N, C-alpha and C positions, 0 to 999 in steps of 0.2 A: 504493501499500500503505501501510496506514495504522501511523503513530506505534510501537503496538499492536502490529502483527503481525509488523512489523521487530524489536523486539524479541525476541517471543516464538521466530519463526530464528533469532538470531541466539543467541539461549542455549540454547536444543536445540542449536543446530551445536559452541557450547562444551562442553555436554558430552559433542559425541562425541569431541573431545580431547581432546592428552593432560592432563590434571590438570596439569602443570607451566606456567607461565604462562598458564592459562589465563585466570586476572581478565584479565591486560594482551592477552590479544586478543583477551576479547572488550570491551571498554575502547574501545583501536584500532579493534574492529570497529565499533560505537558514536557514537564522532566521526567514523568517514567518512562517515557520512549525519547529522550534524548533534548529536547529542546526545553532550552531555558530563556530564564526572565530578558536575559540582556535579546535573542533572536524571535522573543513576540516583541520587543522591546520597536527594534527596527523594519521588528515590520507592521508593527501600525506607526510607525514614524514615515515613513512610505506610503501606509496606505493615505493619511491625512493628508502629509507633500501631494499626494493626487488627486487627492479630493482638491484641496487649495490648487490645485494646478483648473482641474474642470468647474470650482467655482468662480475661476479670470476671465476662462474662457463663455462660462455663459453671461456671464455681468455684460460682458463685449459686446455680446451677441443681444441681449437685454438691449444696453442704451441704442446699437444697432436700428431695431427694431424700430425703437420709439422715435428716433429721429426722419427714419425714414414716415413712420405715421402722424406725425407730427407735423410733418411738411410737405405733409399728400394734401393735396389742396383736390375737394369733393372725396367722393366715392360713398360705402355705407358705414356710417361710423358706428354701428352694431356692430360689422363685422374688424371696423377700428377696435372696438373695446374688444371682443373674447384675443384677438390676438395677442394685445398688450398685458392683456390678464392675462392669459397663454404663457408669457415670455416672465409675468413677475411672481405665476409662483415657482416657473421651472426652477429661475435664480432662489428663490423662497426654500425649496428644498435642497436647492444646492448648497446652503450656508446650513438649513439642519447638519445638513451629513459632515459639512467640516467640523464643526461646534461636537458633534459625534468622539466623530472620529480622535480626535486633540485631547477630548475627555479618557478616552481608550489610552489615551498616552500619557497623563498623567496619571490614570494611574496604574497602569505596568511600571512605568521606571518608579513610583512616592515606593510600589512591592522591591523590584529589585534592589532601592538604593536600601531600605531594612535590613533586607538581607545579606547586601554586602559585607555593613555596618554590623550586621550581628556576627556573622563570621570576622569579622578583624580583629575580634579578642576570643578567637581559637588559637593565633598563630603563637605558636613554641619559638618560629624565628624575632626578633625583636627586627630584627632588617628589615623582613618580607612583611609583617605587617605593621612599618614603615613606610614600604615603598605602596603595599595598597591603599593605605588611606592616604595618600599623595595622588593616589591616580586616581579615589573617590572623589575626596574636591574636584580635583582636574574634571573626573567625570560631569559630578555636580551641577561646575561654575558654567560647562559650555549647555548642558544642556538646560539648564536655565535661560539663561539666554537666546536656546532655541524657542522654551517655553513661550516662553514674552513676546517671542517673532510673533510665532504664530497669534497669540491673542489680541495681539494687536492688531492684526490681520481679520482675523475674527470680528474686534468689534469696527472695525472700520464699516464692516457691511453691511449691519444693522442703518445708519445714515441714507445709505439705498437703497437700500429696501423699503424704505419709511418714505424715498420720498417716492417711488415704483409703485409704492401703495395708495399716497396719499395722489394720485395720475390719474391710478383706476379705479378712483372712489372716484374721482371727482363727475371724469369721463361720464363711470357707468347712468350717472342722476342726472345727466346735461347733453347730451348727448345732438351739440347741434353746434354748429362751428366757430360760434362764440366760442364756447368751451374749449374749442381745439387750438384760437387763439390765446386766451386766459395760459393753459398748460405749458405754451411752448418759450411765455417768459416767465413762464415757471421752473423752465425747465435748465436753465444755464448754473442753475448751482450743484444736478446730479452727475455734469460733467465734472466738475471738479472732485464732487466725492470719491466718483470712479477711477480719477486718475491717481488718489491718495491709496486706494483699496489694490489698484494693480500695484503700484509702486510696495506698498509693501508685501503683497501678497511672496512676489518673486524674492523681495530679502527673504521670509519666512521658506522658502521653496528654498534659498540658495544655502539658507542653514541647515535646514535638511536632510538634500544635499554633504554639505560640511561634514556634520556629525554621526552619519549613517556610515561613510567612510570612513571618517575614524574610529567607530565604533566595531569596527571590521578590525580593524589595527591592532587593537588590544584587545591583548585576551585576558586582561586582570581581570574584567566583570565576574 
């Protein structure tokens, strides 16, 4: 059975278990088949990174759609509303996935660092104990920097979603040319918000790539 299939089966089993202690059960089961918390952390960071990339593409797509629809003269305003609402809902879904995956990163990182700290006390060699402790602190600093970047990008999504939602709701109840004109005047702010969001997401994605690379070359954790 492949590692991916094993993980999927264990994950499904965890979903069927009670919520309390489910994460611990999952980590123990994974370790029993040779997949440790550092491996899970790396995989979850990759997943969070990929979700941010997908969200970035969706927000860009939504921005383009809003620009096209609001600058189009004539047409069926009901269909305009439906298309824009679809883009808003897709953006909302992508943002939710990003948040969920960052939460999963944080969950396994906390478990890994707790375990690592506890195991440092088991060393008989003072030298190895010191080296492991130093490596733990370095890894925690890098991780804290990564998590901060991820959370900043996550935070940037909400103002964009709020603006999308305002535009869609206003159009829903005002399907006329005057509504389109009003939305055009309000739309400029979202372009700046999305530009900030994209920059923060790109920074977060770069930090994720760097952390994954560093984790792969470090065999201490």
